[in-house]
C-alpha positions in Angstrom: -19.1 -17.2 1.6 -17.1 -13.6 2.6 -17.5 -11.8 6.3 -17.7 -8.4 4.3 -21.5 -7.5 3.4 -22.0 -5.0 0.7 -24.8 -3.8 -1.9 -24.5 -1.0 -5.0 -27.5 1.1 -5.5 -27.2 3.3 -9.2 -28.9 6.9 -9.3 -32.1 6.9 -11.2 -33.5 10.1 -12.1 -37.5 10.2 -11.6 -40.1 11.4 -13.6 -39.7 14.8 -11.7 -36.4 15.2 -12.4 -35.1 14.2 -9.0 -32.5 11.5 -8.3 -32.9 8.9 -5.7 -29.3 9.0 -4.4 -27.3 12.2 -3.4 -25.5 13.7 -0.4 -25.8 16.3 1.5 -23.5 17.8 4.6 -23.8 15.4 7.1 -25.8 12.4 5.3 -26.5 10.5 2.9 -29.8 9.7 1.2 -30.4 6.1 -0.1 -33.2 4.8 -2.1 -35.7 3.1 -0.2 -33.9 4.0 3.3 -34.0 7.7 3.3 -31.3 9.9 4.5 -28.5 8.4 6.5 -26.2 10.4 8.7 -22.7 10.0 7.7 -19.4 11.2 8.3 -18.5 12.7 5.0 -14.5 13.1 5.1 -13.9 14.5 1.4 -16.4 16.9 -0.6 -17.2 16.2 -4.3 -15.8 18.9 -6.7 -17.3 21.0 -9.0 -18.7 18.7 -12.4 -18.3 15.7 -10.6 -21.4 13.4 -11.2 -22.7 10.9 -8.7 -23.4 7.5 -10.6 -23.5 5.0 -7.8 -23.2 3.9 -4.2 -22.0 0.9 -2.6 -22.9 0.2 1.3 -20.8 -2.6 3.0 -20.8 -3.8 6.6 -17.3 -4.8 8.1 -16.8 -7.6 10.5 -16.9 -5.1 13.2 -20.5 -4.2 12.1 -19.5 -0.7 11.1 -21.1 0.6 8.1 -19.4 2.5 5.1 -20.5 3.7 2.1 -18.4 4.4 -1.0 -19.6 7.0 -3.7 -18.5 6.7 -7.2 -18.1 9.9 -9.0 -17.7 10.4 -12.7 -15.4 13.5 -14.0 -12.9 14.7 -16.6 -9.7 14.5 -15.3 -6.7 16.6 -16.0 -3.8 14.7 -17.1 -0.6 16.4 -15.3 2.5 17.4 -16.9 5.0 14.8 -16.9 8.1 15.8 -14.6 11.5 15.7 -16.2 13.6 12.8 -14.0 16.9 13.7 -12.7 18.9 11.5 -10.3 18.9 13.7 -7.7 15.5 13.6 -7.1 15.4 9.7 -8.0 15.2 7.0 -4.7 15.7 3.4 -4.8 13.9 1.0 -2.3 15.0 -2.1 -1.4 12.5 -4.3 0.2 13.3 -5.7 3.9 11.3 -8.0 6.2 12.3 -6.1 9.5 13.0 -2.7 8.4 10.1 -2.3 5.4 12.5 -1.1 3.3 16.0 0.1 2.9 16.6 3.0 0.6 20.0 4.1 -1.3 21.1 6.4 1.7 20.4 3.4 4.3 17.2 5.0 5.7 14.5 2.9 7.3 10.8 4.0 8.2 9.9 3.3 11.7 7.2 0.9 10.8 4.8 -0.2 13.5 4.7 -4.0 12.8 0.9 -3.6 13.7 0.1 -7.5 13.9 3.2 -8.1 15.9 2.2 -5.4 18.7 -1.3 -6.6 18.9 -0.4 -10.4 18.6 -0.2 -11.3 22.3 -3.3 -9.9 22.9 -5.3 -10.8 19.9 -4.1 -14.8 21.1 -5.6 -14.0 24.5 -9.1 -13.0 23.3 -9.3 -15.9 20.7 -8.6 -18.2 24.0 -10.9 -16.7 25.6 -13.4 -16.9 22.5 -12.6 -21.2 22.3 -14.1 -21.6 25.7 -17.0 -19.8 25.1 -20.3 -21.4 23.6 -20.8 -21.0 20.0 -24.1 -18.7 19.6 -24.2 -17.7 22.9 -24.2 -13.7 24.1 -21.2 -14.0 25.6 -19.6 -15.5 22.3 -21.0 -13.2 19.9 -19.6 -10.0 21.9 -16.3 -11.9 22.0 -16.3 -12.3 18.2 -17.1 -8.4 18.0 -14.4 -7.6 20.1 -11.9 -9.9 18.1 -13.3 -8.2 14.8 -12.5 -4.7 15.8 -9.1 -5.5 17.0 -8.5 -7.0 13.7 -9.9 -4.0 12.3 -7.8 -1.7 14.5 -4.5 -3.4 13.2 -5.2 -3.2 9.5 -6.1 0.6 10.1 -2.7 1.0 11.5 -0.9 -0.8 8.5 -3.2 1.2 6.3 -2.2 4.4 8.1 1.4 3.9 7.6 1.4 3.3 3.9 -0.4 6.3 3.1 1.6 8.5 5.4 5.1 7.2 4.2 4.0 7.0 0.8 2.8 10.7 0.4 5.8 11.5 2.2 8.1 9.8 -0.6 5.8 11.5 -3.4 5.7 14.8 -2.2 9.9 15.0 -1.9 11.0 12.9 -5.3 10.1 12.6 -8.9 11.3 9.0 -9.6 10.8 6.3 -7.1 12.4 2.3 -8.0 11.3 -0.5 -6.4 12.1 -4.2 -7.4 9.3 -6.2 -8.4 9.4 -8.4 -5.6 6.7 -11.6 -5.7 5.5 -10.7 -2.1 2.7 -13.4 -2.0 5.3 -16.0 -3.3 7.5 -14.5 0.0 4.5 -14.8 2.2 4.3 -18.4 1.6 7.4 -19.0 3.0 8.2 -21.0 6.5 10.1 -17.9 8.1 9.2 -15.0 6.3 5.5 -15.5 5.7 3.9 -13.1 9.0 6.4 -10.5 8.6 5.4 -10.4 5.0 1.9 -10.3 5.3 2.0 -8.0 8.2 4.4 -5.1 6.6 1.4 -4.5 3.4 4.4 -3.8 1.3 2.3 -4.3 -1.8 -0.3 -2.0 -0.8 2.4 0.6 0.1 3.5 0.1 -3.4 0.4 0.5 -5.2 -0.4 3.8 -2.9 2.9 5.2 -4.1 2.5 4.8 -7.9 -0.8 6.1 -8.1 0.3 9.1 -5.8 3.4 9.4 -8.0 0.9 9.4 -11.5 -1.5 11.8 -10.1 2.0 14.5 -10.1 2.9 13.3 -13.5 6.0 11.8 -11.4 7.5 8.4 -12.4 6.9 4.5 -10.5 9.6 2.3 -11.8 9.4 -1.7 -11.1 12.8 -3.2 -12.2 12.8 -7.1 -12.9 12.3 -9.4 -9.8 15.4 -11.5 -11.4 17.8 -8.4 -11.6 20.2 -9.6 -9.1 20.4 -6.2 -6.9 21.7 -7.5 -3.6 24.9 -9.7 -5.5 25.9 -6.8 -7.8 28.6 -4.5 -6.6 27.3 -0.6 -6.9 31.0 0.6 -7.5 32.3 -1.8 -10.2 29.3 -3.3 -11.5 30.7 -7.2 -10.6 28.4 -9.8 -9.6 29.2 -11.6 -6.4 27.8 -14.9 -6.7 28.3 -15.8 -3.0 25.9 -13.6 -1.5 22.9 -15.5 -0.2 20.0 -15.0 2.1 21.6 -13.9 5.9 24.8 -12.0 4.8 24.4 -8.5 6.1 27.2 -6.9 4.3 30.0 -8.3 1.6 33.1 -6.9 0.1 33.2 -6.9 -3.5 36.3 -9.4 -4.6 36.8 -7.2 -7.6 37.2 -3.8 -6.8 37.2 -4.1 -2.4 34.5 -2.1 -1.5 32.3 -2.8 1.4 28.7 -3.0 0.8 25.9 -3.0 3.1 23.5 -5.7 1.8 20.3 -3.9 1.8 21.9 -0.6 0.9 24.1 -1.7 -2.0 20.6 -3.3 -3.3 18.8 0.0 -2.9 21.7 1.9 -5.0 21.3 -0.6 -7.7 17.7 -0.6 -8.0 18.0 3.3 -7.9 20.7 3.2 -10.9 18.8 0.5 -13.1 15.2 1.9 -12.6 16.8 5.3 -13.6 18.3 4.0 -16.3 15.4 2.0 -17.5 13.2 5.4 -17.5 15.9 7.1 -19.4 15.9 4.8 -22.2 12.2 5.1 -22.1 12.3 9.4 -22.3 15.3 9.0 -25.1 13.1 9.3 -28.1 11.0 12.2 -26.3 14.5 13.7 -25.3 15.6 13.2 -29.0 
């Protein structure tokens, strides 16, 4: 029922002490298949033990092999959080995110940029005879375009999460319900195109690898409605309001930047409460 085909094979040591699965410089030896040429982008470290391999085929007919290794991981020393090395990220549908300095990344909007081309290819496919050679070739082209779009989205998420993980010690985000947001009438396609959930997961493991901190604040915290200057909550701030003035202190706020500042302050406070017993 899935478009992705895969199988997994485990390492078995024969009576003469030779494994049935191993990797070389530019090949992988698979059981019952033999040596298969492969582009290996990451070499195993000393002390890593190969356990299994999963061979999969994407809808674009490309083959991938995922290798599972067992090794002892060194736990990195925890970095002491500081406010100046902390960043708050507020999710934004058109801008991907807005940070507490009102900066946004240059998100590629991969699906939107290829949407017209994809629609044209799908219309062409609809006029072809199912099962014919032309039909199968057109399906292949569409699958390759979908894969290209997914790779663009993943490439951006990897690069942006790596940049932030290297530049900051604490990253605070809102635990927004992206699945629920993707089901809305006007924001669904943009939410799915952004891939912010994948970006958050990448950011979390890259920070943890360095002993840094990833903080999620409660999704019901009114980050956009709270004045970052005096802390008062303005219930009149609704969706579509890009800027507002606090009725209590008169501070002018840009909605997304103000939300990011509140996320940063709340996330850092949560982290300090968690660190308090250790600091004492």
